[in-house]
N, C-alpha and C positions, 0 to 999 in steps of 0.2 A: 459748289465751290465755296460758298460762304460757310457751310457746315464744316468743310474740311479745314478752312482757316481757323475757325473757332476751336475745333478739336486740337489743332496744332498749338494754338496759343495756350489753351488749358494745360496741355501736356508740358509745354515749355515752362510755364509758371510753376507747375507742380514739381518739376525736376529742380527748378531753382530754389523753391521753398525747402525741399528736402536737403539740397546741397548746403544751403545757408545754416540749417539747423544742425546738420552733422558736422560741418566744418567749423562752426562757431563764428561765422562772419557776423558783423554788426549791422548789416543792411545799409551800408554807406552808399550814397549816390555820388559817384565820382564825377559824373558828367550828366548833362540833361539827356544825352542819348542813351546812356546806360540805364537811367531811371525809366525812360519810356520803354526800353526793351524788357527790363525785368522789374515788374511791380512788386513792392514789398508786401508781405502778408497783410491782409486786411481783415478787420473784425466785421464780418458781414452780419447785418441784422435780419437777414432773411433766414427763415427756419424751415428746414426740410425734415419731415418726420418719416424716416426710413427704418430699416431693420436695426441699425445700431441705436438709434434713438428709442425704439421700442424696447430693446433689451435693457438699456439704461433706465428707462421709465419703470420697467418691471422690477429691477433691482431696488430702485428707490421706493417703489410701492411696497415691496417686502420689508424694507427697513421701516417704513411708516407703520406697517402692520405690527412689527415688533414693538415700536414705540407705543402704539395704542394698547397693546397687550400689557406692557409694563405700567402704563398710566392707569389702566383700569384696576390693576391689582394693588398698587402701592397706596397706602393710606396717606391722607393729608397730614402735613406736619406744621409745626409752628412757623417754620420758614415760609411755607406756602401761604399761610394766612397773612404773614407780614408783607410779602410781595403784593398780595391782593389788597390789603388795607392801604398801604402807602401808594400803590398804583392808582387805586380809585380816588384817593385824595388829589393826586396829580391831575387826573382828568377832570374831576368834578369840583373840588373845593380845596385848593392848596391852603395850608395853614397861614394865617395872617401874622403869626409871631415873627418878630424882627429877626432876620438872619436864618430862619428855618423855612423849609419848603413844605414839609409834611410833619405829622406827629412822630415819624421816625427820625426827625432831625434832618440832616443833610446826607443821610445814608452813609455816614462815616467815609465819604469819598467814593462810595460805590456809584456806578453809573445809573442813569435814570431809565435806560432803554428796557431793561428786564422788567422793571416795575410797571412801566407803561404797557409792555407787551402782555404781561400776565393779567393786568386788570382791564385791558380794553374790552374783551368779550363780556366781562362782568359789568362794566359801565354801560354797555349796550343792553345787556340782559335785564338789569334791575329796572330801568325805565319801561322795558317791555312788560315786566311784571306789574308795574303800576298802571299801565294802559289796560292790561288784562283785568286787573282788579276794578278799574273804573267801569269797564263794560259789564262786569259781573254785578256791580252795584246798580247800574242803570237798568239791567234786565230784571234784577230782583225787585226794584222799585215799582215795576209795572204789575207785579203780582198782587193779589189781595193781601191785606195785612196779616191774615191768619196763615198764609202760605209762604211768607218771606223767611228765607233761611240764610240771608247774606251775613257773613262774618268778615270784618275787615282783615285783609292780608297784610301783616306788617312788612314794609319794604324800606324802612328808613334806618335799619341797624347796620352793623358791620357785616362783612362776608361770613364771619363765624356765626353771627346771629341768624343769617339767612341761609345757612348751609342746607337746611331741610327744604326750603322753598326753591332753591336754585337746582334745577335738574342737570345732572352731568357736570357738577362743579369741578371734579378733578380734571376732566377733559378741557373745560373752558380755561382753567389755569395753566395747563401744561402743554396743550397742543400747539400754541404759538412757537414754543421752543423746538418741538418736533418738526414743525414746518421750516424753521430756520436751519435745522440740521439737514433737512431734505434739500433746501436751496444750496447749502454749502456742498453737499454731495453732487448736486447737478453742476455747480461751478467747477468742482474738482474734475469731474468727468469731462466737461467741455474743454477745459484747459489742457488736461493730459492727452485727450484724444487729438486735439488740434496740433499739439506739439509732437506727439510720439505715435500717433496712429491708434487703431482699435485695440491692439493688445495692451499698450500702456494705459489707455484710458479705462478699459474694463478691469485691469488688474488693480489700479488705484481705487476705483469705485467699489470693487468687490471687497477688498480689505477694509475699506471705510465702512461699508454696510454691516460687517460682522465684527466691528470693533466694540468691545464692552465699554471703553472710555467714552466713545462718541454716543452710544446709546444711553449711558447713564446721564450724560450732560443734556441729552435731548429730551429727557423725560422728567425734568424738574426745573422750576424757575431759577435761572442763573444768568449772569452776564457773560460767562466765559464762552458759551457756544455762539452767542451773538458777536462777541469780539473776534472769535476765530473766523466766522463768516465774513465780517467786515474787513479784517486784516488781509485775508486772502484776496478779497475783491479789490482792495486798495492796491496791493502790490501788482497784481496781474493786469489791472486796468491801466496802471501807469506804464507798464511795458507795452500794452496795446497803444497807448497814446504816443509813446516814443516811436513805434513803427509807423503810426499814422502821420507823424510829423514830416515824413518824407513825401507825403501826398498833399493834395489840396487842403487849404485851411478849413473848408466846409466839412471835411472828414474829422476834424479835431473836436468840434463842438459837442456832439453827443457823448463822446468818450470823456471829455473834461467834465461835463455835467454829471455823468455817472461816477467819475472819480471823486468829485466834490461831495456828492450824496453819500457815497460809501465811506469817505473819510469822516463826515459828520456823524453818521450812525455809529461808526466804530468808536469815536470819541464819546458818544452818548453811552456806549456800553462800557468802555474802559479807556481812560486817558492814555495810559502807557501803551496800549495796543495801537492807538492812533498815532502816537509819537513815533513808535518803531516803524509803522507803515509809512508815515510821511518821510522819515529819513531814508528808508530803502527806496521809496519812490523817487526821491531826489537823485539818489545814486544811479538808479537804472535809467532815469530820464537823461541825465548828463552823459551816461556811458553809451547808451544805444543811439540817442538822437544827437550824435556828435556834431553834425553840421547845422543843427537847429538849437544850439545851446543858448543863444540869445533870447529865445522864446520860453525857455524852461523856467527861469526865475519869475517872470510875471505870472506864468501859469501856476506855480506853486504858491505865490502870494495870494492870488485871487481864490484859489481852491482852499487855502488855509482860512481865509476870511469867511468864505462860504460855509466851511465846516464849523467855525465858531458861531456863525449865525444859527446853524441847525442846533447846536448845543444850547445856545441862548433860548431858542424856541422851546426846547425840551424842558427848560425850567420856567415855562410860561412867561418868558420875558421879564423875569424878576432878577434884579441886579445882585441882591445879597447872596442868594444861593448860587448864582452863576459865578460870582467871584470866589466862592468857596472852593471851586474845583482847582483854583490856582494856589490855594493855601492849605487844602485838606490833606495833601500828601499822598493822593491815590496813585501818583506816578512814581513814587519812590521805590527803588529796587536795589537789590544787591545781587551778586553773582555767586553761584554755588554749583558744585558737581552733583549734589544730592538729587535734585529733581529728575534728571534723566536716569540716574542710577535706580531710584525708587520706582520710576515708571516702567523701565524695561526689565527690572528684576522681578516684577510681578509675574506669576505664572500665566496670567491671561494675555500678557504681551510677549511671551517668548517666541511665538511664530513670527511676529513682526520684527522682533529684535534680530532673529536669525536672518531673515530676508534683508534687513537693513545692513547687517554686517557683510553679507555677500555682495550687496550693491556697492558698499564703500570700498571693498577690496577690488571689485571690478572697475570702479571709477578711478582708483589710484593706479591700477596696473595696466589699464587699457586706454590708450590715447583716444580711441574713437568715442568713448563715453564722456570725455572732458570737453564739453562745449557749453555755450551759454544756456541752452534749454535745461541742462542738468545742473549746471553750476549755480544758477540763480536760486532755485528752491533749496539747494544744499546750504548756500551761504545764509539765507534767511533762517533756516532751521537750526543751524549751528549757533547763530546769535541768539535765538529765542530759548534754546534748551536750558541754559544756566540761569535764566532770569528768576528771581524770587522777589515778589512784592512784599514790602515791609509794613504797609499801612492796613491793607485789607487782604483777605484770603482769596486768592485767585489760582488758576491753573494754566500758567503759560505753556505747559507741555501740551495742552489741548490746542492752543494756538499753533503750536509747532506741527501737529499731526498732518494737516493738509499738505504742508510743504514737504514733509518727509515722504508722504505717499506719492506726491508728484515726482520727486527725485527717484523714488523706488520704481515707479512706472516707467520713467525715462530710461534708466539703466537696464531694466529687464527688457524693454522694447528693443534696445540696441543689441542686447545679447540674443534676443529671439531671432535676429537676422544673421547671426553668426553660425558657425559650425556646431556650437554647443546649444543650439536652440532646444533640443529635446530635454537636456538636463535642466535648463532654466524653466521650460514649460512644466516639467514635473515638479520642480521646486515651488513655482508659483501656485500650482494646483494644490500641493500639499499645504502651503501656508494658508490659503483661503479655506481649505477644508478643515484644517486643525483649528484655525481661529473661529470658524463657524461652530465647530463642536464645543469649544470652550464657552462660546456665547450661549449655546443651547443649555449647557449645564448651569450657567450663572444667571440666566434671564429670569428664572422664577424667584430668585432671592434678591433681585435688584431693588433697592430703596425699601427693604423690609427689615 
């Protein structure tokens, strides 16, 4: 009897979840009885590794293999050494010069996260070389004087000076960014599958894994892939908090902590991405958690203060470089139609552009596709596309891509349940296959 009741409750909650997603309801708890009858979707921290998870892991593993292939073939550049030099100084010995954090200055408003990510493996590896050199010296000292062959191994120079001593230097510098791209892909799949089912989740992830823009950003030190990861996490964690606010308060805390950490890391990567994520989070929290709006403002204030504390820590608790982020102009931007035009007019992006055009037409013409799960990523993507930073060189279109793929997966998942499912399945297969073929042709020339 207990098993039958449990199965009935699961089926009832599953049907309600599907109804709320398709109809666009905001998960409002009109009465206590209604809330107890229909629980809002919960972000469960239990992880079941089944067949869908195995397929997603395989796709991400193939993407990581692509990244390793590109990293191994691409020569090191001046930009790579700059990230390594300034990042090591952040970890080991920040410059004492007044108002400056490293010999690179204050990175011209660029975030610290990419520098620290690129240099962390090196800051661990160089001391390991010193320990290895110390053991070699001790072992050589035990030999007779005539048999001693110890030669000191220089380990006090820059990364460029140590490039012959450091084994696998390109991988140490670039793999952290490939791992960040893998985490972004995992988050994209988790969100899309939870909202739209297996078809939507796997379509979003498959296009992501064969995107030349993502692979290029994942195989070189840069803040854009980290900002894209953080921004996506900030927006969808805030939506998860808004849903959880209809439940007990103990369910809020882990999500709020995750939101604060994601917001802080995003600000460490790029201040503008953090500001955009914070604004959209406020909008979604106030919109979805309609009956808990009194708790939204304190949540945003404390999360913002926590994010600032993380940024302050990334500057080694030094006030001068920390204050520079408020006057350096890294968040200055203008609006232009050129970024989306340039991005989608490239031949490598034509399959994605065609799929997005079909999804937009279906969204506009088909009422079933216009609900919160599809509208939210579309709204974020539309606002991100025309952004152009004026102080430093960034790629807001890369920040846009996860939201575009989420929207794409949602509309195609809805269409897959209609009478035109075969046409949309054929189109989705063609897009992934064509995008993969284009990547196959371009992968050997990437960063060369």
